[in-house]
C-alpha positions in Angstrom: -11.3 44.4 -13.9 -9.2 41.6 -15.4 -5.6 41.7 -16.4 -5.5 41.0 -20.1 -3.1 40.8 -23.1 -3.9 43.2 -25.9 -1.8 41.4 -28.5 -3.2 38.8 -30.8 0.1 36.9 -31.4 -0.3 33.2 -30.7 3.1 33.3 -28.9 1.3 34.8 -25.9 -1.0 31.9 -25.6 1.6 29.2 -25.9 2.3 29.7 -22.1 -0.9 27.8 -21.4 -1.5 25.7 -24.5 1.9 25.1 -26.1 2.4 25.0 -29.9 -1.3 24.1 -30.4 -2.0 27.9 -30.0 -0.4 28.5 -33.4 -3.0 26.4 -35.2 -5.9 28.7 -34.4 -4.8 31.9 -32.6 -8.3 33.5 -32.3 -9.7 30.4 -30.6 -6.8 30.0 -28.2 -6.9 33.7 -27.4 -10.4 33.4 -26.1 -9.5 30.1 -24.4 -6.6 31.8 -22.7 -8.9 34.7 -21.5 -11.3 32.2 -20.0 -8.5 30.2 -18.3 -6.7 33.2 -16.8 -9.9 35.0 -15.9 -11.0 31.9 -13.9 -7.6 32.0 -12.1 -8.2 35.7 -11.3 -11.7 35.1 -10.0 -10.4 32.4 -7.7 -7.8 34.8 -6.4 -10.4 37.7 -6.0 -12.8 35.5 -4.1 -9.9 34.4 -1.8 -9.6 38.1 -1.0 -13.3 38.5 -0.4 -14.4 40.1 -3.7 -17.9 38.8 -4.3 -18.6 40.3 -7.7 -17.0 41.9 -10.8 -18.0 44.2 -13.6 -20.2 42.2 -16.0 -18.9 43.8 -19.2 -16.2 41.2 -19.4 -18.7 38.6 -20.6 -19.4 40.6 -23.7 -15.9 40.1 -25.1 -16.6 36.5 -26.2 -16.9 36.2 -30.1 -20.3 34.5 -29.6 -21.9 37.9 -28.5 -23.9 39.7 -31.1 -25.8 43.0 -30.6 -25.5 42.7 -26.8 -27.0 39.3 -26.7 -24.8 37.3 -24.3 -25.7 33.9 -25.8 -25.0 32.0 -22.6 -25.2 28.6 -24.3 -22.2 29.4 -26.5 -20.4 32.2 -24.6 -17.3 30.6 -23.1 -16.4 33.7 -21.0 -19.9 33.8 -19.6 -19.9 30.2 -18.7 -16.5 30.3 -17.0 -17.3 33.4 -14.9 -20.7 31.9 -13.9 -19.0 28.7 -12.8 -16.3 30.5 -10.9 -18.8 32.5 -8.9 -20.9 29.5 -7.9 -22.2 30.2 -4.4 -20.8 27.0 -2.9 -17.7 26.6 -5.1 -14.6 24.7 -4.1 -11.3 25.7 -5.7 -8.1 23.8 -5.6 -5.2 26.2 -5.1 -2.6 24.0 -6.7 -2.7 23.7 -10.5 0.0 21.0 -11.1 -1.8 18.0 -12.5 0.9 15.2 -12.3 1.9 12.9 -9.5 4.0 9.8 -9.0 2.0 6.6 -8.6 1.2 5.5 -5.1 2.3 8.8 -3.5 0.2 10.6 -0.9 -0.9 13.9 -2.5 -2.0 17.0 -0.7 -4.4 19.7 -2.0 -5.4 22.9 -0.4 -9.1 23.8 -1.1 -10.9 27.1 -0.9 -14.6 26.6 0.1 -17.3 29.3 -0.2 -20.8 29.8 1.1 -21.9 33.0 -0.7 -25.5 32.6 0.4 -27.7 34.6 2.7 -27.9 31.8 5.2 -25.3 29.8 7.0 -25.4 26.0 7.3 -23.7 22.7 8.1 -22.1 21.6 4.9 -20.3 18.4 4.1 -17.1 18.4 2.0 -16.5 15.2 0.1 -13.6 14.1 -1.9 -12.2 10.9 -3.6 -9.5 10.0 -6.1 -9.8 7.6 -9.0 -13.3 6.6 -8.1 -12.3 5.3 -4.7 -14.0 5.7 -1.3 -15.4 9.1 -0.4 -13.8 10.9 2.4 -15.9 13.5 4.2 -15.5 16.5 6.5 -18.3 18.4 8.3 -18.1 22.2 8.1 -20.1 24.9 9.6 -20.2 27.8 7.2 -21.4 31.3 8.0 -23.3 33.5 5.4 -20.8 34.9 2.9 -18.2 32.7 4.6 -15.1 31.0 3.2 -12.5 28.7 4.6 -9.3 26.9 3.6 -9.2 23.1 4.0 -6.3 20.7 3.3 -7.1 17.2 2.1 -5.0 14.3 1.1 -5.5 11.3 -1.2 -3.5 8.4 -2.5 -2.5 8.5 -6.2 -3.3 5.3 -8.1 -0.4 2.9 -8.4 -0.8 2.3 -12.2 0.3 5.1 -14.5 -2.5 7.0 -16.4 -5.2 9.5 -16.0 -7.5 9.8 -13.0 -9.8 12.3 -11.4 -10.1 14.0 -8.1 -13.8 14.3 -7.4 -15.0 17.0 -5.0 -18.5 17.6 -3.8 -20.2 19.8 -1.2 -23.5 18.7 0.3 -26.1 20.6 2.3 -27.9 17.7 4.0 -29.0 15.3 1.4 -28.6 17.8 -1.4 -25.4 18.1 -3.4 -24.9 21.9 -3.9 -21.5 21.7 -5.8 -19.5 19.1 -7.6 -16.4 19.1 -9.8 -14.0 16.5 -11.2 -10.4 17.6 -11.8 -8.3 15.6 -14.3 -4.9 14.4 -13.0 -2.2 12.0 -14.2 -0.2 9.3 -12.3 3.3 8.8 -13.6 5.7 5.9 -13.0 8.8 6.1 -10.9 11.7 5.8 -13.4 15.0 4.6 -12.0 18.1 6.2 -13.5 20.9 3.8 -14.4 24.5 4.4 -15.7 25.1 3.1 -19.2 27.5 0.2 -19.5 31.1 1.4 -19.8 30.5 4.7 -18.0 31.2 5.9 -14.4 29.5 8.7 -12.5 31.6 11.3 -10.7 31.0 14.3 -8.6 33.0 17.5 -9.1 32.8 19.7 -6.1 35.4 22.6 -6.5 
């Protein structure tokens, strides 16, 4: 079962979405559910939980008379994606980096299939060259892999693309939005001095 917030105050959802949550509380309440439930599924899978109670998908406002309406049911879509058999999750959620830095991400990889296989993990940043790593995965297996990439020099948005291939077939893909920020140098305004007080 998921942890949940029974209240409907938009203040609860500003943790994730800032002041935008006040504009449409019911919409952001559902969005907050989807986002936090995805986080919890990622954690559950890390502990080896391979399934959850399906009633949670019926909480979406799109549901009518027990019709899940998968095409418009956000909670259904999020949970389905989070339980992809060959999913790769990035443990870190911080999306901002300084330009040109070498960034490190820890990935959780899953093979929730009845068969093992030799899979290939692929990743690249900002549309650059793919880096690859060969992995032998057992049935219902998981592993943690650390990857590195270089953040673009120019400030602005970029993506970290991740794929898992089984031979020539791509079995999972995801693009994670990140931002590169400039290094800003601090300077002392004219006429001022900086001192250090160490009592």
